[in-house]
All heavy atoms as a GROMACS GRO file, in nm:
protein
  608
    1MET      N    1  10.456   9.929  11.511
    1MET     CA    2  10.314   9.895  11.511
    1MET      C    3  10.306   9.752  11.455
    1MET      O    4  10.371   9.708  11.360
    1MET     CB    5  10.241   9.996  11.417
    1MET     CG    6  10.094   9.979  11.418
    1MET     SD    7  10.003  10.102  11.312
    1MET     CE    8  10.043  10.253  11.391
    2GLU      N    9  10.213   9.675  11.515
    2GLU     CA   10  10.189   9.537  11.473
    2GLU      C   11  10.082   9.533  11.368
    2GLU      O   12   9.958   9.524  11.404
    2GLU     CB   13  10.156   9.444  11.592
    2GLU     CG   14  10.131   9.305  11.563
    2GLU     CD   15  10.248   9.237  11.496
    2GLU    OE1   16  10.366   9.256  11.545
    2GLU    OE2   17  10.228   9.169  11.394
    3TYR      N   18  10.115   9.542  11.241
    3TYR     CA   19  10.021   9.552  11.135
    3TYR      C   20   9.941   9.425  11.118
    3TYR      O   21   9.820   9.430  11.076
    3TYR     CB   22  10.086   9.590  11.005
    3TYR     CG   23  10.144   9.731  11.009
    3TYR    CD1   24  10.276   9.755  11.052
    3TYR    CD2   25  10.062   9.838  10.978
    3TYR    CE1   26  10.321   9.884  11.055
    3TYR    CE2   27  10.113   9.965  10.982
    3TYR     CZ   28  10.241   9.985  11.020
    3TYR     OH   29  10.292  10.116  11.028
    4GLY      N   30   9.995   9.311  11.158
    4GLY     CA   31   9.918   9.183  11.149
    4GLY      C   32   9.800   9.177  11.241
    4GLY      O   33   9.712   9.094  11.222
    5ALA      N   34   9.794   9.264  11.340
    5ALA     CA   35   9.680   9.265  11.436
    5ALA      C   36   9.560   9.336  11.385
    5ALA      O   37   9.452   9.317  11.438
    5ALA     CB   38   9.730   9.331  11.566
    6PHE      N   39   9.576   9.407  11.274
    6PHE     CA   40   9.463   9.486  11.225
    6PHE      C   41   9.380   9.406  11.126
    6PHE      O   42   9.430   9.314  11.056
    6PHE     CB   43   9.510   9.616  11.152
    6PHE     CG   44   9.570   9.713  11.250
    6PHE    CD1   45   9.708   9.725  11.264
    6PHE    CD2   46   9.489   9.795  11.324
    6PHE    CE1   47   9.763   9.815  11.350
    6PHE    CE2   48   9.543   9.890  11.408
    6PHE     CZ   49   9.680   9.902  11.422
    7THR      N   50   9.253   9.436  11.119
    7THR     CA   51   9.162   9.375  11.019
    7THR      C   52   9.195   9.429  10.878
    7THR      O   53   9.262   9.532  10.866
    7THR     CB   54   9.016   9.406  11.047
    7THR    OG1   55   8.992   9.548  11.030
    7THR    CG2   56   8.978   9.365  11.187
    8ASP      N   57   9.154   9.354  10.777
    8ASP     CA   58   9.170   9.400  10.640
    8ASP      C   59   9.112   9.537  10.619
    8ASP      O   60   9.177   9.626  10.559
    8ASP     CB   61   9.103   9.302  10.540
    8ASP     CG   62   9.165   9.167  10.539
    8ASP    OD1   63   9.272   9.143  10.603
    8ASP    OD2   64   9.111   9.075  10.465
    9ALA      N   65   8.997   9.558  10.672
    9ALA     CA   66   8.930   9.689  10.654
    9ALA      C   67   9.012   9.802  10.720
    9ALA      O   68   9.021   9.915  10.670
    9ALA     CB   69   8.790   9.689  10.710
   10SER      N   70   9.068   9.775  10.837
   10SER     CA   71   9.147   9.873  10.910
   10SER      C   72   9.274   9.907  10.828
   10SER      O   73   9.309  10.027  10.821
   10SER     CB   74   9.188   9.823  11.048
   10SER     OG   75   9.076   9.800  11.128
   11LEU      N   76   9.339   9.803  10.774
   11LEU     CA   77   9.458   9.833  10.694
   11LEU      C   78   9.429   9.921  10.576
   11LEU      O   79   9.502  10.019  10.543
   11LEU     CB   80   9.522   9.700  10.646
   11LEU     CG   81   9.580   9.609  10.751
   11LEU    CD1   82   9.611   9.473  10.689
   11LEU    CD2   83   9.699   9.672  10.813
   12LYS      N   84   9.318   9.891  10.504
   12LYS     CA   85   9.280   9.969  10.390
   12LYS      C   86   9.241  10.115  10.429
   12LYS      O   87   9.278  10.206  10.359
   12LYS     CB   88   9.156   9.906  10.319
   12LYS     CG   89   9.196   9.775  10.252
   12LYS     CD   90   9.069   9.711  10.185
   12LYS     CE   91   9.105   9.583  10.114
   12LYS     NZ   92   8.986   9.525  10.050
   13MET      N   93   9.174  10.128  10.543
   13MET     CA   94   9.137  10.261  10.587
   13MET      C   95   9.262  10.345  10.620
   13MET      O   96   9.271  10.459  10.582
   13MET     CB   97   9.047  10.250  10.713
   13MET     CG   98   8.994  10.386  10.763
   13MET     SD   99   9.102  10.479  10.874
   13MET     CE  100   9.144  10.357  10.994
   14MET      N  101   9.358  10.282  10.691
   14MET     CA  102   9.480  10.354  10.724
   14MET      C  103   9.559  10.398  10.596
   14MET      O  104   9.615  10.503  10.587
   14MET     CB  105   9.569  10.272  10.817
   14MET     CG  106   9.511  10.262  10.959
   14MET     SD  107   9.629  10.191  11.074
   14MET     CE  108   9.612  10.014  11.027
   15TYR      N  109   9.558  10.303  10.500
   15TYR     CA  110   9.629  10.330  10.373
   15TYR      C  111   9.564  10.439  10.302
   15TYR      O  112   9.631  10.536  10.247
   15TYR     CB  113   9.636  10.206  10.289
   15TYR     CG  114   9.733  10.208  10.176
   15TYR    CD1  115   9.872  10.208  10.199
   15TYR    CD2  116   9.694  10.215  10.045
   15TYR    CE1  117   9.963  10.216  10.096
   15TYR    CE2  118   9.783  10.219   9.937
   15TYR     CZ  119   9.917  10.218   9.965
   15TYR     OH  120  10.009  10.228   9.861
   16GLU      N  121   9.431  10.446  10.297
   16GLU     CA  122   9.360  10.551  10.226
   16GLU      C  123   9.377  10.684  10.301
   16GLU      O  124   9.373  10.790  10.240
   16GLU     CB  125   9.218  10.515  10.205
   16GLU     CG  126   9.196  10.404  10.102
   16GLU     CD  127   9.260  10.439   9.968
   16GLU    OE1  128   9.247  10.550   9.916
   16GLU    OE2  129   9.326  10.348   9.912
   17ALA      N  130   9.398  10.678  10.433
   17ALA     CA  131   9.423  10.802  10.508
   17ALA      C  132   9.557  10.864  10.467
   17ALA      O  133   9.567  10.982  10.459
   17ALA     CB  134   9.423  10.769  10.661
   18VAL      N  135   9.655  10.779  10.445
   18VAL     CA  136   9.790  10.827  10.396
   18VAL      C  137   9.770  10.891  10.261
   18VAL      O  138   9.816  11.000  10.235
   18VAL     CB  139   9.892  10.710  10.387
   18VAL    CG1  140  10.020  10.760  10.321
   18VAL    CG2  141   9.921  10.653  10.526
   19ARG      N  142   9.700  10.822  10.172
   19ARG     CA  143   9.672  10.875  10.035
   19ARG      C  144   9.601  11.013  10.046
   19ARG      O  145   9.635  11.108   9.978
   19ARG     CB  146   9.588  10.782   9.955
   19ARG     CG  147   9.568  10.827   9.810
   19ARG     CD  148   9.470  10.734   9.732
   19ARG     NE  149   9.491  10.591   9.753
   19ARG     CZ  150   9.581  10.521   9.688
   19ARG    NH1  151   9.660  10.579   9.603
   19ARG    NH2  152   9.590  10.393   9.709
   20GLY      N  153   9.502  11.022  10.138
   20GLY     CA  154   9.425  11.147  10.155
   20GLY      C  155   9.509  11.262  10.208
   20GLY      O  156   9.499  11.375  10.160
   21ALA      N  157   9.596  11.229  10.302
   21ALA     CA  158   9.690  11.335  10.355
   21ALA      C  159   9.786  11.378  10.249
   21ALA      O  160   9.816  11.497  10.237
   21ALA     CB  161   9.764  11.279  10.478
   22LEU      N  162   9.830  11.290  10.162
   22LEU     CA  163   9.922  11.325  10.055
   22LEU      C  164   9.851  11.413   9.955
   22LEU      O  165   9.907  11.518   9.907
   22LEU     CB  166   9.974  11.195   9.988
   22LEU     CG  167  10.072  11.216   9.876
   22LEU    CD1  168  10.198  11.282   9.921
   22LEU    CD2  169  10.106  11.078   9.814
   23LYS      N  170   9.729  11.376   9.916
   23LYS     CA  171   9.653  11.463   9.823
   23LYS      C  172   9.629  11.598   9.880
   23LYS      O  173   9.630  11.699   9.809
   23LYS     CB  174   9.524  11.394   9.786
   23LYS     CG  175   9.544  11.279   9.686
   23LYS     CD  176   9.412  11.218   9.650
   23LYS     CE  177   9.432  11.104   9.556
   23LYS     NZ  178   9.308  11.040   9.505
   24ALA      N  179   9.596  11.606  10.012
   24ALA     CA  180   9.573  11.730  10.074
   24ALA      C  181   9.697  11.819  10.070
   24ALA      O  182   9.687  11.936  10.042
   24ALA     CB  183   9.523  11.711  10.218
   25ASP      N  184   9.810  11.760  10.106
   25ASP     CA  185   9.936  11.837  10.098
   25ASP      C  186   9.961  11.892   9.961
   25ASP      O  187  10.001  12.002   9.941
   25ASP     CB  188  10.054  11.746  10.140
   25ASP     CG  189  10.076  11.743  10.294
   25ASP    OD1  190  10.008  11.820  10.367
   25ASP    OD2  191  10.166  11.669  10.335
   26ASP      N  192   9.941  11.803   9.857
   26ASP     CA  193   9.961  11.848   9.720
   26ASP      C  194   9.869  11.966   9.684
   26ASP      O  195   9.908  12.059   9.619
   26ASP     CB  196   9.941  11.732   9.622
   26ASP     CG  197  10.055  11.628   9.631
   26ASP    OD1  198  10.155  11.661   9.693
   26ASP    OD2  199  10.034  11.523   9.576
   27ALA      N  200   9.745  11.959   9.732
   27ALA     CA  201   9.648  12.067   9.706
   27ALA      C  202   9.695  12.196   9.777
   27ALA      O  203   9.686  12.306   9.714
   27ALA     CB  204   9.507  12.029   9.753
   28PHE      N  205   9.745  12.189   9.896
   28PHE     CA  206   9.787  12.306   9.970
   28PHE      C  207   9.904  12.370   9.891
   28PHE      O  208   9.909  12.493   9.873
   28PHE     CB  209   9.829  12.271  10.110
   28PHE     CG  210   9.718  12.245  10.210
   28PHE    CD1  211   9.719  12.122  10.273
   28PHE    CD2  212   9.622  12.338  10.231
   28PHE    CE1  213   9.610  12.096  10.364
   28PHE    CE2  214   9.519  12.310  10.324
   28PHE     CZ  215   9.517  12.192  10.387
   29GLU      N  216   9.998  12.286   9.850
   29GLU     CA  217  10.116  12.338   9.777
   29GLU      C  218  10.072  12.401   9.642
   29GLU      O  219  10.131  12.502   9.604
   29GLU     CB  220  10.216  12.227   9.754
   29GLU     CG  221  10.290  12.193   9.888
   29GLU     CD  222  10.400  12.095   9.863
   29GLU    OE1  223  10.388  11.998   9.774
   29GLU    OE2  224  10.506  12.103   9.932
   30ALA      N  225   9.977  12.336   9.578
   30ALA     CA  226   9.929  12.393   9.447
   30ALA      C  227   9.868  12.532   9.468
   30ALA      O  228   9.870  12.614   9.376
   30ALA     CB  229   9.830  12.299   9.382
   31ASN      N  230   9.819  12.553   9.588
   31ASN     CA  231   9.761  12.689   9.619
   31ASN      C  232   9.858  12.781   9.685
   31ASN      O  233   9.824  12.888   9.737
   31ASN     CB  234   9.640  12.672   9.718
   31ASN     CG  235   9.520  12.611   9.644
   31ASN    OD1  236   9.496  12.635   9.525
   31ASN    ND2  237   9.441  12.533   9.716
   32GLY      N  238   9.990  12.743   9.687
   32GLY     CA  239  10.093  12.825   9.734
   32GLY      C  240  10.102  12.826   9.890
   32GLY      O  241  10.166  12.914   9.948
   33GLU      N  242  10.038  12.723   9.951
   33GLU     CA  243  10.039  12.713  10.098
   33GLU      C  244  10.136  12.608  10.142
   33GLU      O  245  10.177  12.524  10.061
   33GLU     CB  246   9.900  12.679  10.150
   33GLU     CG  247   9.789  12.782  10.112
   33GLU     CD  248   9.652  12.730  10.157
   33GLU    OE1  249   9.636  12.690  10.270
   33GLU    OE2  250   9.564  12.730  10.074
   34GLU      N  251  10.172  12.613  10.267
   34GLU     CA  252  10.257  12.504  10.324
   34GLU      C  253  10.170  12.380  10.342
   34GLU      O  254  10.055  12.388  10.381
   34GLU     CB  255  10.307  12.550  10.464
   34GLU     CG  256  10.418  12.656  10.459
   34GLU     CD  257  10.543  12.602  10.400
   34GLU    OE1  258  10.586  12.493  10.431
   34GLU    OE2  259  10.602  12.676  10.315
   35PRO      N  260  10.232  12.262  10.317
   35PRO     CA  261  10.157  12.138  10.335
   35PRO      C  262  10.132  12.118  10.488
   35PRO      O  263  10.218  12.142  10.569
   35PRO     CB  264  10.250  12.030  10.282
   35PRO     CG  265  10.385  12.092  10.276
   35PRO     CD  266  10.366  12.240  10.264
   36LYS      N  267  10.010  12.081  10.516
   36LYS     CA  268   9.971  12.062  10.656
   36LYS      C  269  10.023  11.932  10.722
   36LYS      O  270  10.050  11.929  10.840
   36LYS     CB  271   9.821  12.060  10.670
   36LYS     CG  272   9.758  12.192  10.611
   36LYS     CD  273   9.784  12.318  10.689
   36LYS     CE  274   9.710  12.429  10.632
   36LYS     NZ  275   9.782  12.553  10.626
   37PHE      N  276  10.038  11.834  10.641
   37PHE     CA  277  10.073  11.698  10.696
   37PHE      C  278  10.222  11.662  10.673
   37PHE      O  279  10.273  11.575  10.738
   37PHE     CB  280   9.985  11.589  10.639
   37PHE     CG  281   9.836  11.619  10.660
   37PHE    CD1  282   9.758  11.662  10.561
   37PHE    CD2  283   9.784  11.596  10.790
   37PHE    CE1  284   9.621  11.688  10.582
   37PHE    CE2  285   9.650  11.622  10.815
   37PHE     CZ  286   9.567  11.665  10.713
   38ARG      N  287  10.283  11.731  10.575
   38ARG     CA  288  10.426  11.712  10.541
   38ARG      C  289  10.450  11.562  10.507
   38ARG      O  290  10.552  11.505  10.555
   38ARG     CB  291  10.513  11.759  10.652
   38ARG     CG  292  10.493  11.906  10.678
   38ARG     CD  293  10.593  11.966  10.771
   38ARG     NE  294  10.725  11.947  10.714
   38ARG     CZ  295  10.829  11.916  10.789
   38ARG    NH1  296  10.823  11.903  10.916
   38ARG    NH2  297  10.951  11.897  10.732
   39VAL      N  298  10.362  11.503  10.432
   39VAL     CA  299  10.370  11.358  10.402
   39VAL      C  300  10.498  11.330  10.319
   39VAL      O  301  10.574  11.241  10.358
   39VAL     CB  302  10.247  11.310  10.320
   39VAL    CG1  303  10.263  11.163  10.285
   39VAL    CG2  304  10.124  11.331  10.410
   40ARG      N  305  10.527  11.405  10.215
   40ARG     CA  306  10.645  11.378  10.132
   40ARG      C  307  10.773  11.408  10.208
   40ARG      O  308  10.876  11.346  10.180
   40ARG     CB  309  10.642  11.462  10.010
   40ARG     CG  310  10.534  11.418   9.907
   40ARG     CD  311  10.550  11.495   9.775
   40ARG     NE  312  10.428  11.484   9.698
   40ARG     CZ  313  10.386  11.380   9.632
   40ARG    NH1  314  10.461  11.270   9.629
   40ARG    NH2  315  10.272  11.377   9.566
   41ALA      N  316  10.771  11.499  10.303
   41ALA     CA  317  10.893  11.540  10.374
   41ALA      C  318  10.920  11.458  10.502
   41ALA      O  319  11.027  11.478  10.560
   41ALA     CB  320  10.881  11.688  10.413
   42THR      N  321  10.829  11.372  10.535
   42THR     CA  322  10.843  11.295  10.661
   42THR      C  323  10.859  11.144  10.630
   42THR      O  324  10.762  11.084  10.583
   42THR     CB  325  10.726  11.316  10.754
   42THR    OG1  326  10.705  11.462  10.769
   42THR    CG2  327  10.745  11.253  10.888
   43ALA      N  328  10.974  11.092  10.656
   43ALA     CA  329  11.000  10.954  10.621
   43ALA      C  330  10.906  10.852  10.689
   43ALA      O  331  10.878  10.747  10.631
   43ALA     CB  332  11.145  10.917  10.653
   44GLU      N  333  10.859  10.887  10.802
   44GLU     CA  334  10.766  10.794  10.874
   44GLU      C  335  10.637  10.769  10.794
   44GLU      O  336  10.581  10.663  10.808
   44GLU     CB  337  10.737  10.851  11.011
   44GLU     CG  338  10.844  10.829  11.112
   44GLU     CD  339  10.885  10.684  11.134
   44GLU    OE1  340  10.796  10.592  11.146
   44GLU    OE2  341  11.006  10.654  11.134
   45TRP      N  342  10.589  10.869  10.724
   45TRP     CA  343  10.469  10.847  10.640
   45TRP      C  344  10.500  10.738  10.536
   45TRP      O  345  10.412  10.647  10.520
   45TRP     CB  346  10.431  10.977  10.569
   45TRP     CG  347  10.355  11.076  10.647
   45TRP    CD1  348  10.397  11.185  10.707
   45TRP    CD2  349  10.208  11.067  10.674
   45TRP    NE1  350  10.295  11.253  10.769
   45TRP    CE2  351  10.181  11.181  10.751
   45TRP    CE3  352  10.109  10.977  10.644
   45TRP    CZ2  353  10.050  11.208  10.794
   45TRP    CZ3  354   9.980  11.002  10.688
   45TRP    CH2  355   9.953  11.117  10.763
   46LYS      N  356  10.604  10.747  10.468
   46LYS     CA  357  10.642  10.647  10.365
   46LYS      C  358  10.660  10.511  10.430
   46LYS      O  359  10.624  10.404  10.376
   46LYS     CB  360  10.761  10.685  10.282
   46LYS     CG  361  10.736  10.796  10.188
   46LYS     CD  362  10.861  10.826  10.104
   46LYS     CE  363  10.833  10.941  10.010
   46LYS     NZ  364  10.950  10.972   9.930
   47ARG      N  365  10.729  10.506  10.542
   47ARG     CA  366  10.750  10.380  10.615
   47ARG      C  367  10.617  10.316  10.654
   47ARG      O  368  10.596  10.198  10.640
   47ARG     CB  369  10.839  10.403  10.737
   47ARG     CG  370  10.890  10.279  10.801
   47ARG     CD  371  10.991  10.313  10.910
   47ARG     NE  372  11.032  10.450  10.889
   47ARG     CZ  373  11.152  10.500  10.892
   47ARG    NH1  374  11.245  10.434  10.922
   47ARG    NH2  375  11.178  10.623  10.864
   48HIS      N  376  10.531  10.399  10.707
   48HIS     CA  377  10.395  10.349  10.753
   48HIS      C  378  10.319  10.294  10.628
   48HIS      O  379  10.265  10.184  10.633
   48HIS     CB  380  10.319  10.466  10.814
   48HIS     CG  381  10.178  10.437  10.857
   48HIS    ND1  382  10.147  10.329  10.941
   48HIS    CD2  383  10.065  10.494  10.830
   48HIS    CE1  384  10.018  10.328  10.960
   48HIS    NE2  385   9.963  10.426  10.892
   49ALA      N  386  10.318  10.370  10.520
   49ALA     CA  387  10.248  10.326  10.398
   49ALA      C  388  10.314  10.194  10.345
   49ALA      O  389  10.239  10.102  10.304
   49ALA     CB  390  10.254  10.429  10.289
   50GLY      N  391  10.445  10.186  10.347
   50GLY     CA  392  10.512  10.065  10.300
   50GLY      C  393  10.478   9.945  10.393
   50GLY      O  394  10.463   9.836  10.340
   51ASN      N  395  10.476   9.967  10.519
   51ASN     CA  396  10.431   9.858  10.609
   51ASN      C  397  10.292   9.813  10.582
   51ASN      O  398  10.264   9.690  10.585
   51ASN     CB  399  10.458   9.898  10.752
   51ASN     CG  400  10.601   9.909  10.793
   51ASN    OD1  401  10.686   9.849  10.730
   51ASN    ND2  402  10.628   9.989  10.892
   52LEU      N  403  10.202   9.905  10.557
   52LEU     CA  404  10.068   9.870  10.528
   52LEU      C  405  10.060   9.798  10.394
   52LEU      O  406   9.993   9.691  10.387
   52LEU     CB  407   9.980  10.002  10.521
   52LEU     CG  408   9.951  10.069  10.647
   52LEU    CD1  409   9.899  10.212  10.622
   52LEU    CD2  410   9.859   9.989  10.738
   53GLU      N  411  10.134   9.841  10.296
   53GLU     CA  412  10.133   9.771  10.165
   53GLU      C  413  10.184   9.627  10.183
   53GLU      O  414  10.126   9.532  10.127
   53GLU     CB  415  10.226   9.846  10.067
   53GLU     CG  416  10.174   9.973  10.017
   53GLU     CD  417  10.279  10.054   9.942
   53GLU    OE1  418  10.394  10.011   9.927
   53GLU    OE2  419  10.239  10.164   9.895
   54THR      N  420  10.296   9.612  10.258
   54THR     CA  421  10.352   9.479  10.280
   54THR      C  422  10.253   9.386  10.343
   54THR      O  423  10.233   9.273  10.299
   54THR     CB  424  10.477   9.492  10.367
   54THR    OG1  425  10.575   9.567  10.302
   54THR    CG2  426  10.535   9.355  10.402
   55GLU      N  427  10.179   9.433  10.447
   55GLU     CA  428  10.085   9.347  10.512
   55GLU      C  429   9.960   9.316  10.420
   55GLU      O  430   9.910   9.203  10.416
   55GLU     CB  431  10.031   9.414  10.641
   55GLU     CG  432   9.933   9.330  10.725
   55GLU     CD  433   9.990   9.195  10.769
   55GLU    OE1  434  10.115   9.176  10.782
   55GLU    OE2  435   9.904   9.101  10.786
   56MET      N  436   9.918   9.418  10.349
   56MET     CA  437   9.802   9.393  10.261
   56MET      C  438   9.838   9.296  10.147
   56MET      O  439   9.762   9.208  10.113
   56MET     CB  440   9.750   9.524  10.205
   56MET     CG  441   9.676   9.614  10.307
   56MET     SD  442   9.594   9.758  10.245
   56MET     CE  443   9.732   9.860  10.198
   57LEU      N  444   9.957   9.315  10.089
   57LEU     CA  445  10.004   9.215   9.992
   57LEU      C  446  10.022   9.078  10.041
   57LEU      O  447   9.988   8.980   9.977
   57LEU     CB  448  10.131   9.270   9.919
   57LEU     CG  449  10.113   9.393   9.835
   57LEU    CD1  450  10.250   9.450   9.795
   57LEU    CD2  451  10.029   9.366   9.716
   58ARG      N  452  10.076   9.073  10.167
   58ARG     CA  453  10.090   8.937  10.229
   58ARG      C  454   9.956   8.867  10.244
   58ARG      O  455   9.948   8.749  10.226
   58ARG     CB  456  10.157   8.956  10.371
   58ARG     CG  457  10.192   8.826  10.441
   58ARG     CD  458  10.235   8.845  10.582
   58ARG     NE  459  10.126   8.892  10.670
   58ARG     CZ  460  10.029   8.808  10.713
   58ARG    NH1  461  10.023   8.681  10.676
   58ARG    NH2  462   9.939   8.850  10.800
   59ARG      N  463   9.854   8.947  10.267
   59ARG     CA  464   9.718   8.885  10.283
   59ARG      C  465   9.646   8.867  10.149
   59ARG      O  466   9.538   8.816  10.139
   59ARG     CB  467   9.630   8.978  10.368
   59ARG     CG  468   9.677   8.990  10.509
   59ARG     CD  469   9.586   9.082  10.593
   59ARG     NE  470   9.638   9.107  10.722
   59ARG     CZ  471   9.569   9.161  10.818
   59ARG    NH1  472   9.444   9.194  10.800
   59ARG    NH2  473   9.622   9.181  10.934
   60GLY      N  474   9.711   8.911  10.038
   60GLY     CA  475   9.650   8.896   9.909
   60GLY      C  476   9.544   8.995   9.879
   60GLY      O  477   9.458   8.978   9.792
   61LEU      N  478   9.546   9.113   9.952
   61LEU     CA  479   9.446   9.217   9.928
   61LEU      C  480   9.482   9.296   9.803
   61LEU      O  481   9.602   9.322   9.778
   61LEU     CB  482   9.436   9.309  10.048
   61LEU     CG  483   9.397   9.244  10.183
   61LEU    CD1  484   9.403   9.343  10.296
   61LEU    CD2  485   9.261   9.181  10.173
   62GLN      N  486   9.383   9.339   9.734
   62GLN     CA  487   9.396   9.422   9.614
   62GLN      C  488   9.423   9.565   9.663
   62GLN      O  489   9.341   9.623   9.738
   62GLN     CB  490   9.273   9.415   9.531
   62GLN     CG  491   9.289   9.468   9.392
   62GLN     CD  492   9.348   9.375   9.294
   62GLN    OE1  493   9.353   9.255   9.320
   62GLN    NE2  494   9.395   9.420   9.181
   63ILE      N  495   9.530   9.630   9.619
   63ILE     CA  496   9.556   9.771   9.654
   63ILE      C  497   9.607   9.850   9.534
   63ILE      O  498   9.666   9.794   9.442
   63ILE     CB  499   9.659   9.783   9.768
   63ILE    CG1  500   9.789   9.721   9.735
   63ILE    CG2  501   9.603   9.720   9.898
   63ILE    CD1  502   9.902   9.749   9.835
   64ASP      N  503   9.580   9.975   9.539
   64ASP     CA  504   9.623  10.070   9.443
   64ASP      C  505   9.746  10.145   9.506
   64ASP      O  506   9.724  10.227   9.596
   64ASP     CB  507   9.519  10.165   9.397
   64ASP     CG  508   9.560  10.271   9.294
   64ASP    OD1  509   9.656  10.246   9.225
   64ASP    OD2  510   9.496  10.375   9.284
   65ILE      N  511   9.869  10.107   9.465
   65ILE     CA  512   9.986  10.162   9.528
   65ILE      C  513   9.993  10.315   9.511
   65ILE      O  514   9.968  10.371   9.408
   65ILE     CB  515  10.113  10.097   9.468
   65ILE    CG1  516  10.110   9.945   9.482
   65ILE    CG2  517  10.243  10.158   9.524
   65ILE    CD1  518  10.112   9.895   9.620
   66ILE      N  519  10.032  10.378   9.620
   66ILE     CA  520  10.041  10.527   9.620
   66ILE      C  521  10.159  10.569   9.535
   66ILE      O  522  10.267  10.515   9.538
   66ILE     CB  523  10.066  10.580   9.766
   66ILE    CG1  524   9.940  10.552   9.850
   66ILE    CG2  525  10.106  10.724   9.768
   66ILE    CD1  526   9.958  10.581   9.999
   67ASP      N  527  10.136  10.672   9.448
   67ASP     CA  528  10.241  10.730   9.365
   67ASP      C  529  10.305  10.845   9.445
   67ASP      O  530  10.244  10.950   9.468
   67ASP     CB  531  10.175  10.786   9.237
   67ASP     CG  532  10.272  10.859   9.150
   67ASP    OD1  533  10.393  10.848   9.172
   67ASP    OD2  534  10.228  10.928   9.060
   68TRP      N  535  10.427  10.820   9.489
   68TRP     CA  536  10.499  10.917   9.571
   68TRP      C  537  10.568  11.020   9.486
   68TRP      O  538  10.620  11.118   9.542
   68TRP     CB  539  10.602  10.848   9.662
   68TRP     CG  540  10.535  10.766   9.767
   68TRP    CD1  541  10.505  10.631   9.764
   68TRP    CD2  542  10.481  10.815   9.892
   68TRP    NE1  543  10.441  10.593   9.876
   68TRP    CE2  544  10.430  10.707   9.960
   68TRP    CE3  545  10.483  10.935   9.951
   68TRP    CZ2  546  10.371  10.715  10.084
   68TRP    CZ3  547  10.427  10.946  10.081
   68TRP    CH2  548  10.369  10.835  10.144
   69THR      N  549  10.566  11.002   9.356
   69THR     CA  550  10.640  11.099   9.270
   69THR      C  551  10.562  11.223   9.240
   69THR      O  552  10.618  11.327   9.196
   69THR     CB  553  10.673  11.036   9.134
   69THR    OG1  554  10.552  11.013   9.059
   69THR    CG2  555  10.752  10.907   9.148
   70GLY      N  556  10.433  11.219   9.263
   70GLY     CA  557  10.349  11.338   9.233
   70GLY      C  558  10.348  11.373   9.088
   70GLY      O  559  10.338  11.485   9.048
   71GLY      N  560  10.367  11.270   9.005
   71GLY     CA  561  10.371  11.287   8.856
   71GLY      C  562  10.503  11.327   8.806
   71GLY      O  563  10.525  11.340   8.688
   72GLN      N  564  10.601  11.351   8.890
   72GLN     CA  565  10.734  11.395   8.849
   72GLN      C  566  10.813  11.288   8.774
   72GLN      O  567  10.900  11.320   8.695
   72GLN     CB  568  10.811  11.443   8.972
   72GLN     CG  569  10.757  11.565   9.035
   72GLN     CD  570  10.838  11.603   9.157
   72GLN    OE1  571  10.941  11.549   9.184
   72GLN    NE2  572  10.784  11.698   9.228
   73GLY      N  573  10.777  11.163   8.796
   73GLY     CA  574  10.852  11.055   8.731
   73GLY      C  575  10.793  11.012   8.602
   73GLY      O  576  10.838  10.920   8.538
   74GLU      N  577  10.687  11.076   8.557
   74GLU     CA  578  10.615  11.040   8.435
   74GLU      C  579  10.681  11.102   8.312
   74GLU      O  580  10.724  11.219   8.313
   74GLU     CB  581  10.466  11.081   8.441
   74GLU     CG  582  10.394  11.015   8.552
   74GLU     CD  583  10.253  11.062   8.567
   74GLU    OE1  584  10.206  11.144   8.487
   74GLU    OE2  585  10.185  11.026   8.664
   75LEU      N  586  10.685  11.021   8.205
   75LEU     CA  587  10.738  11.074   8.078
   75LEU      C  588  10.626  11.145   8.007
   75LEU      O  589  10.512  11.103   8.010
   75LEU     CB  590  10.790  10.961   7.995
   75LEU     CG  591  10.912  10.884   8.047
   75LEU    CD1  592  10.939  10.764   7.962
   75LEU    CD2  593  11.031  10.974   8.053
   76PRO      N  594  10.660  11.256   7.937
   76PRO     CA  595  10.558  11.324   7.858
   76PRO      C  596  10.503  11.240   7.749
   76PRO      O  597  10.579  11.157   7.690
   76PRO     CB  598  10.625  11.451   7.806
   76PRO     CG  599  10.770  11.425   7.823
   76PRO     CD  600  10.790  11.318   7.925
   77LEU      N  601  10.376  11.253   7.713
   77LEU     CA  602  10.319  11.177   7.602
   77LEU      C  603  10.347  11.237   7.468
   77LEU      O  604  10.373  11.349   7.449
   77LEU     CB  605  10.168  11.165   7.619
   77LEU     CG  606  10.126  11.086   7.740
   77LEU    CD1  607   9.974  11.094   7.757
   77LEU    CD2  608  10.172  10.945   7.739
   0.00000   0.00000   0.00000
């Protein structure tokens, strides 16, 4: 995909769609259901998000990086 061809708003929208699918999968799993989008289990999702991040950072856009750990990498307080 040619990420440079997209507008700033399009890049942000696609990135937020990845974040939304990830949150939905986490919610399904928290309810004991199978994730519908399989975001964590599918490398293409991370690659797509990484490419979006790269392009947005190249343009100097402000972004909130997706936490792929699901809180697993956090130290207890």
